[in-house]
N, C-alpha and C positions, 0 to 999 in steps of 0.2 A: 505494500499498500504506499505510494508515494503522497508526502504531505511535508509542505513549511509552514511550522506554525510558531512567529515569535513570542507565543505565549507559553508555551510550553514547560519551558523552566518554569513560572509561578504554579503550572498546574502540577506538575510532580512535588513543587514544596507543599500545594495544598495536600495531596492525597495524602504525603508521608508524616503530616503535622503542620500544624500552624509556627511552631518555631524550628529554628534552625541553626546549627552551629558549625563554622567549619572545621573541621580534625587536619592539625599540621602535617603535614609530609613529611616523613620518616624515610625517605628514600626505599620507602617499601612499595610504591603507587607509581605507575607510569603507563602510559598510552603510548605507543609510537607506531609506524608504517613499516611494513615491511614485505618481503618477497614480492617485490616488482616485478611487473610482464609488461607488454606492450599497451594492454589494457584495466587491467584490474592489479590492485594490493592489497596485504591482509593489512587489516587493521589489530593488534596484537595489545594485552592488556597484561598487568602483573600487577597484584594487590595482594595482602594481609584481610582485607577485612571484604565482603561480598559487596554487590554491586545491587542497588534496587532502581537506578534512573542514571542516565545517562544522555547529555546531548554534546556537539562539538560541529563546527564548520569544517572543511576540507577546500582549498586554495589550489588553484592549479588545475583543475580539472570539474567537467561537467557530471555528474553522478547518475548514470544508466541504471544501476541495480544493483541487488546486494546480494549474497549468497553463503553459504558454509555459516548461518546465526547460531551462534552459542546457545540460545535461549529456544529456540523452535519449539523443543517440545514442552517446554511449562506455557503460561500464559503470559506473557514478554513481548509488548507490542514494539516494534520496531518501524521506522518510517524515514524518508527520506525525501529529500528535493534535490535539485541542483548542484546547491552546495554543503547541505547541513542533513545530520542524522542525529534522530532523537530516539530514544528506548525507554520505557519506563512498563511495569506492571500492575493491572487493578489489584489483582487478588495476593500480595505478598510478595509472589515469586523471585527469587533472587540471581543474578548471575555469580557463580561461585569464586571463591578468591581461588587465587594461585596462578602462575603463568600460563596464561592460554589466547587461540585466537577468538576473537571477539566476533568477526566479520569479515567478509571478502566486500571489498569494493569494486564495481565495472564501471569504468568512466570513459570520456575522450578528453583528450589532454587539450589544454588552455594555455600551459604554462612548462616552461623548463621546471618547475621543480615546484612540490606538492608540500605542504604545512598542516597541521593539527592546530586551531583557535578556538577562541571561544570556549573551552572544555568545561562543561560542570558535570559532576559526577555526584550522588548522595548516596548513602547507606538507606539501612530499612528503618532511622528513627529519623531519617528526613536530613540528617547534617550533610552538608557538602565536605565533601572527601579531597581532601589535597593532593594533586596528582600532575605528576612531572606530565609535560610534552616531551616525546621524543625530537629527535634534529627535521628539519625539510631535506627532502630527500628527490635528489635529481630521478625525475621520472622518464625520461628519454628522447624528449621529444626532440625530432631532427632539426635542424634549421642549416641545409647545405647549403642555401643561397645568401645566407650569414644576414637576412635584414632583422634579424632581433624579432622575431613574428614567429611565437609556435600555430602554425597553421597547416603544418605537412604541405602546403604548395611550396614547394622548392622547383620552381619552372627553370632555374639556368646553372648550373653549377659552372662557372667559368666567365666568358664574355658576350654580348649579347652582339651581331656585327648590324651593319646600318640598312638590313632589311628585316629586323627584328629575328632573326634566328641566334639560337643560341649555339655557339664555337661555330659561326659560320665564317663564308668565306667573304661576304660582302660581295660588294660589284666588283666585277673582274673586265671581263672582255663587255659586256652587257652594259647596258647604260640604265638600266633600271631594274627593280627587284622582279621579275617577271621575265627575262631573258631577252629581253629586246634590246635588238642594236641597231645602231644609227648610222650605219654603213656610208649612207649618202651626205651625212655631215650638215644636213639641213636645221639641226639642232633643235629636232624633234624627236624623241624617244618612240617612235609609233611601230618599229616593224616594217613599215611601209618604205622600202627603199626604192623608189620608182626610177630613181636617175642616179647613177652613178658617174664621177668623172665629168666633162663639159658638155658634151649630148648623149643623149639616149640613141636606142638603135636603130629608130625611126630617124634620127637627125635632128630632133627639136633639141632646144637649150636647155640644160638640166636646170639651170637659175630661173626658165618661166615653167618649168616643169613642177618644181619646188612650191612655188607663189601656188600654183594650182590646186597641188598636196593641201597647202594650208589652207585654202580655201574649205576643204573637205573636211580636216579637222576640225575645223573652228564652228561648223557644221554640220550637225548629225544626220541632216536627212540628205546630205551629200555622200556620204562615208562607204554606202554601197557603189557609189559611180565610179568607173572607170576614169581614170584621169581625161582620155580622149572623148569621155561622153560626157564632159561636166558641160553644159550649154554647148555654145556654136563656138569654134574656134577658126581662125582663120591665122595660118602660118606662113613668115616670107622668110625665104634664107634661116629657115633653122629658128627665127624667134617670131613670139606670139604680136601680132599686130592689131588684131580685133578679137575681141573676147563679148558676149552675147549670153551672160545670165540670169536671164528671165523666168517669173514664176518659179523658183526654186525654195521658198522659204527660207532665202537668205536671211541670218541676222546679224552676221560678224563679218568685217572687212579684214584679212589681214596684214597686220604693220609690215610687212615684209613686201606689201603689193607696189612699194616704188623700184620691187626689181623688175618689174615688168619696162625693162626699160625702152622697148622698142614700140609699146603699145599707142595706138592712135585713137582708136573707138572703145568705150565701155559702155556696157549697156547693161544697167542693174534695174531696169524696172521693174514694180508687182515683186515686191520680196517684202522683208522686215525688218531694214535696216535703221538702224535711230542715231547712230553714231558713225561718223565719218572718221577716219582715221588723220593726223596730221601727214601721213608718209603717202596718201594720197595725192598730197603735193607737188609731190615731185617726181610726177609724170612729165617731161620736159617736153615729151611727141605727141602728148594727148590733145586731140582735136576736139572728140566729140565727148561727153559726159551724161548719161542719162540715169538719171534717179527716181520718175516720178513712180506714185502710190508706193512711199515706204511712212516710215515712221522719223522721219528726222527731222529735227529741231533747228537747230544750228548747222550753219558752214564755219569751217574753220577760215582764221584771217588769214593760214599761208595761201590760200586759194589763189592769191595775185599771183604767184608763182607757177602756176601752169600758163604760161607763156604763150602756148601756141594752143591754147583753145577756143573754138569758134562756136561749139553748140553746148548750152550747159541748160536739160532740162529736171525740172525739179517739181512739178504737178502733183499734187494731191500727196503735200507732207503736211508736216506742221510746224512751220519756220516762222520765227516769229520778226527776224530781222536779216538783215543782209549785212557782212561786213562792210566796215567802211572805206575800205581800201580796193571794194568790188573794182572802180573803176581804172584798176590797174591792167585788169584784163583786155588788152586794147583791139586784141581780135578776134573778141566777144560778136557775133553773128545773130545771134540769136539766145534769147535768155526768156526762158519761161517759169512762171514762178504762178499759174494758176492754184487755186484753193488751197490755200496757206493761210497764216494767222498773223500776215504782215501789216504793221501799222503805220509805218513811215518808209521812207526810201534814203538811201545813205545819198548826198550830194554828187558827191565822187559817178556817181550812175550816168552823168549828164557829161561823162568824159568818153563813153564808149559809141565814138564818131563812128565806127564798123558797125553799130548794131542797126540787124533789119526787123526784127519781130522782140516788144517788150508784151509780153502778155501776162497781167496781173490783175484777171479778174477773179472773181469773188475771195477777196482777202476783208483786212478789215481796215484800210486806210482811210486817213482822216487827212493825209495833206498830200501833197506832192512836191518834188523841186522847185525851184522857182526857176532855172533853166533846162526845164525839161524840154523847151522846144530846140533845143542844140543838136538834140538826136534827129539829125533831118532827114526825110527818107524811110523814117522808122513806123511801122505799124505797130501804134500801142495801142493795148486795149485794157481799160480797166472798169468795165464793168461790173456791178454788184459790188460794191464798197462801201465807205461813209463819207464820201467826197463829195462837199457842198459845191456851188455853180462857180464859186471864187475862184476853184482849183481846176474849170474848167480851159483846157488850151484848145487852139487850133488845130492841133497838130496831134490830137487823142483821135482815132478811129474810133474807137468803142465806148461811148461814154454809156447810153443807156440808164438803167434805173440806176440810184444811188441813195442810200438811207441817212439823211444829213441831219436827223433830231438829236 
């Protein structure tokens, strides 16, 4: 029967008498631990006086059971909990004097040593007997990993390598813990080494192929596509010149895109792109950049470095403003920004003297640059904005309805 009762001691004193005294220990009475095994030990006693009741605590273990009870033949009740053992008799039965086994404790180890403490032993007259307690003993809890925790969980004896393996070799020839190898030195540990050296087997530049591979790695919907099935590609003399990645649910453009050194046309319409990397602005030969129907909020200021850009289309996005230096893209012929969130336009836009189309329909424009009509011969559409009549210029082709409230 399992029981932890902090009031047992009071109960013992009550049933054996209303008064008690402590008899001195004449080095004849002792209780101690002996015969330790992996999950049990014996509680031994030596006394010259019969025992009528006892209680004590055991540290370093959780008690799971008792056996070999010396008093099993008598009407002597012994109870236990995870740490405590209590024994008493309701009919006056006694544990005889002598040097004997009291009981065997079965347990789970929780510490390195076990000790008997808070010992109370009474005789038939309810006198508390003076008892010595034996020494605390090592119960054999192993701590092979030297973490000073007696948990029997010794995961590693030695060193754990960078991959979390006990006494492992770490990274040798592989670039990650899964055995992948970066043979093409593209800086991506994907074991997809699509091109090693300067050109692929079909004569295409490895530099351009690596960028296409980066598109695949950044956008999980593209991972199953073959490199040369990624959109529509046009190569010239082994270099990629035109790339059409339409309707592919692309969310990210790799920062390595600036390695498309010969790219002239890049179409990324109908995707889910929200951010344009700064490196996009270093495509020095780029003429057409088409990004209709995406989630773009702003354009990088470095866009001015696209010195050969002629066509920039950003319809159906969420753009709030244009870079102040947009006027530096002086070769622009077509700038489309329909269905965005533009409120104002930078004055520098009036420097785009080569502009033939400026489409600004369905934004939130409340004003226009004063010198807008410097764009001679430009088809300017501003239908569906918040422009009052004062901003109407003769150079505007499509004014139509405006909300000026």
